[in-house]
N, C-alpha and C positions, 0 to 999 in steps of 0.2 A: 504494500500500499504506499502511495505517495501523494503529492499534491503538486499541482502545476502552478507556475507563478501568476497566471491569470485567475485561477482558483483563489488563491492566497490572498491576492489584493481584493477581490470580490467579497471574500469572507471577513476581510479586515475592516471593512466600512460598515459591515452589518453586525460585527461580534464585537461587543466592547471587550468581553473577558479576553478574547484573541489578542487585542491590542495590548492590553496591561501583560498578558504573558510574553509577546514579543518584546515589548519594551524592556522587561526586566531580563529576558535571555540575552538580548543585545547588549544591555549594561554590563552583564556578567562576562560577555565575550569582550567587550571594550576593556574592563578591569584586567581581565587575562591579558590582553595587550600591554596594559600598563605594567604588570607584575610579572608574568612569565614570559611572553614573547621575546622580551629584551634580553632573557638568558642566551637565547641563541645566537645573538650577534654581539654579546658584551665582550667577549675575547677578542675578536677582530677589530672592535672599535678600541679598546684599551691599549692594543699593541700598535694602533695607527696604521693597521693593514688596509683599512677602508674608512671613509667618512661616515659620520652618523647618517646623514641625509641618504647616501648611497645605500647605507646598510639597511635601513628601513624600507628602501625601495626594493631591494633584493629580497628583505625578509617577507614583504608583501606577496611578491611573486611566488616564492618557493612554499610559503605557507599553504597558498591556495593550491600549489602543484602537490603538495603532500595531502592534502585533505582529498583532492581529486583522484590520485593515483591509488592511494591507499585504501579509499573506500571503495574503488573499483574492485582492488584485489582480495581486500579482508575489511568488512565492516564490523567485525566482531566487537571491536571497542566500544562503538556506539551502542550495539545492542546490549553490551553487558551494562553499561550506564543506564539505559533504558529500562532494563529488566531488575535493576539493583533494589528498587523498593515497590511496593504494592500499596497503592493509595485507596485500594477498595473499589468497587463497581460504580460508586456515585460520582461521576465525571465531574459534577459542579464543585462538590467538596475536595475531590482530587486536585482540581485546578488551583482552588484557594490555597490549599497545602503546597503545592508547587511553588505558586507565585509567593507564599511565604517563605519557603525555603531559598529562593533566589534573592529576596530582600536580605535575608541572613547572610548570603555569600558577598553581596554588595558592601554591606555593614563591615564584616570581617575584612576583606580585602582592602577597602578603602582605609582602614586604620592602619592595615600593615603597609600600605603604599606610603601613607603620611610618615612612618618611621623609616622608609627605605629598606624594608625587610622583604626579601624576595619569597613570598609564601607559595605553596602549591595551590594553584586554583582548581587543580583537579581534585584533591583531597578536601578543599573548601566545598566544592560541588557536591561531592559525595556525601560529607558530613552534613551539610545544610538540608540537602532533600530527605536524607535518612531522619534526621531530626524531626522534620515537618511530617512524614510518614509516620513516625512512631506517635507523634501529636494527635494525628488523624485517627489512628487504629487504637490509640489509647494503649500501646504494647508495642512488643518486638515483633507482631505480626506483620507489621508493615515493612519488615526487613527481610530481603532473600539472603539467607546465609551464603548459599553456593556462590552466589555472585559477589557477596562482600568478602569471601576468602580470596578471590582472584585479586582484590584490592591490596589485601594484607600480603599476598605473595608478591605483587608488585612495589609494595613498600620495601621489602626486604632485597628484592631484586635491585631496585635503583640505587640502594645504597652501597651494596656490595659490589654489583658489576660496574656502577659508575666510577668508585675509588679504584677497585683493582685493575680495570681496563685502561684507565687515565694513567696509573702507576707504570703498568706494563709498557704501555705504547710509547711513553716519553723515554723510559729506559731503552726500548729498542732502537729509537731515533737517535739517541746519544752514541749508542754503540755503532749504529749503522753508519752515521755521519762524522765519527771521531775524527777521521784523516782527510775530510773534505775542505775545500777552501771556503773561509768563512764568509767572503762576499757573495759568492755564488749560492750557498745554502740560504743566506738571509732572502735573497731576491726569490729563491724558490718557495721557501716556507711564507713568505710575505702573500704570494698568489696562491699558495696551498691553504693559507688559513682563510682567505675569502671563500674557497670552495668549502672549508670546513664549516664556516658560517652558514653557508647556504644549504648545507647538509642538515645542520642543526635545524634550521628555520623549516626545512622540508619535513623533518621529523616532528617538529613541534604540531605542524599542521596535521600529520598523519595521526598523532595521539590526540593531543588536545582539541584540536578541530573536530573530531569526531566525537568527541566526549559532549561537547556543548551543543552539536549540531543533533545528537541524540536527544537532549532535553527540550531543544526547540520543537523538534517533531512530537514529542510527548506532549507539550502544550499545545500544538496545533489539533491534536486528535482529541484532547480533553476538552478544549474549545468547542469541538464539533460535536460533543456529547457522546465521543467513543472513547470508551475506558478499556476495552479489550483487544486492541491492537498489539499483536506480538511481533509481527514482522512488517519491515518498511524499507523503504528505497529512499535515500537522501538525494535530493533534486540538485541539479548543478547550479541554479540560482542561488540555492541557500548556501553552497560552497563559497560561490563568490562574495555573497554578503557578509559571511562570517570572516572571510579573509580580509576584507575591506575595513569593516569594523574593528578587527583585531589590530590591523595596520595603524588605524587612527589613534587607537589606545597607546600604541607604543610611541608613535610621534609626538603625543600630548605629554606623557609623563613617564616615559621608559628610562630617561637618562638616570633617575634616582637608583634604578635596580640595576642598569648597566655599572654605575659607579661601585656599587657594593659588591657585585660578583666580579666584575672585570678588572678593577683596580683595587679595592680596598682589601679584599680578602687574601689574595696572592699576588705578587708583581710577577707577571709572565712575560717571556721572551716569545717571538712569533712561532718558533718551533714547538713551545710549550702550549700556546694557545692553540696550535694546529692539533697537537696531540689530545688536548681536552675536548675541542669540538668532535673531531672523529671518533674519538673513544665513545662519547656520549650518544653521538648519532648513531653508530654502529649498534650500541647495546638497546637503543629506542626501536630502530628497524627489527632487531630480534624479538622484541616483546610485542612489537605491533603485529608481526606476522604471527606470533603465538596466540594473538589476540587477547594479551594480558595489559590491563589498564595501568600504566606507571607514570609517575610524576616527571614530566620534562625538568622541572626546577630540581629535583632531588639528584636526577641522573647528571645534569651539567655541572651543578655545585659540587657533587661528590666527585665527579671526573677532575675537575680543577683542584680539588683537595689532594687527590691522588697524585697529580702532576706535580704539585707544589711540594708534597712529602718526598717524592722520589729523589729530589736533590738535597732537602734538608728539611726536618719537621719544623724548625723554626721559621721557616719563610712562609708558613701559613699564619695568618693572624686568628689564632684559635678562639679569641674573644668573640670575634665576628662569626665564627662556626659555632659558638655556644648559643649566641642570640638566634643564629638559624635554626639551629637544632631544638631549641625551646619552642620557638615558632611553629615548627612542624609538629612537635608533640602536642602542642595546645590547640592546633587547628581542628582536630577531630571532636574534641568535647567542645571547644569553644563556639565553633561554627555550628555544631550539632545542636548545643544548647539555644542559641540564637534563632536557628530554625525552627526548634521545638517552640519556643516562646512566641514567635512571630505567627506561626500556624495557630495556636491557641487563640491569638489575639485576632486573626483574621476571621476565624470561625465565630469567635463572639461578636465582631462588628457585622459581619455580612450574614 
């Protein structure tokens, strides 16, 4: 099941509940552009391999390409997010709960952005809608444990694979190029890092783009009064819309996150930035093919930690790492509680 652009526009002008759902979902996608998408291009900007303006244009194109290609190959990530919660058979109440969960995500992510902390909007999304589903069902019947376990696996994988692959790849590069001319290798890794940033943007679209489009489609079906849809196809117009909104968010507020991830946490050379980008992108690709929803933020930042630690542990600013980890740990209960409270409030008002 899917919806054409003309059908969508027609329903948008006749269904106020759909308008609310769409506005909130696009707001969350934009905030993802503020907080998650900048991770993809943080290192290639911080090492001056590419200018911020060109990097954002590059990220926009490759985000869309990642959404488009990976959705055609394997849309399991979107299906996982869609099926993660059970809002029950009442489409009107389910839509209220979904909107409440999205409001909770916006609140949580905005607070994190103000402090320049790169939170995982993937986990905020999961926590927010899960908290809303628990509020609606008055218990954990609103949670699908099988789909939630994929998130737990993804959380572990994004940490272990990101750090380990970053450490191993930069060690291999240092060994392979140990006798090479410094000037020639600098030029090579400058261009290679741009390719690395493009690959990270591609995989960000492949992972996060699918997640938010899955929620977008859920809102569309609920607004139509259909709470029983189990399989769907993501239309191309939605892929384009999501990529453009994400890019707008990156251009408006992404520099805070770029500074934290690409400049403050670890000082990287261009070959190290290349290693971090390709290590993270490779791991994200494997997880996407396997249909495991992982956090692009976790994967990229842990890859950077691994790269920095490979040279010397003291090169990593572990104070910033501690702040990141605390934010990641607090995201599930924090955003889940906000989603729960907002859902109860919405049900009381409406």
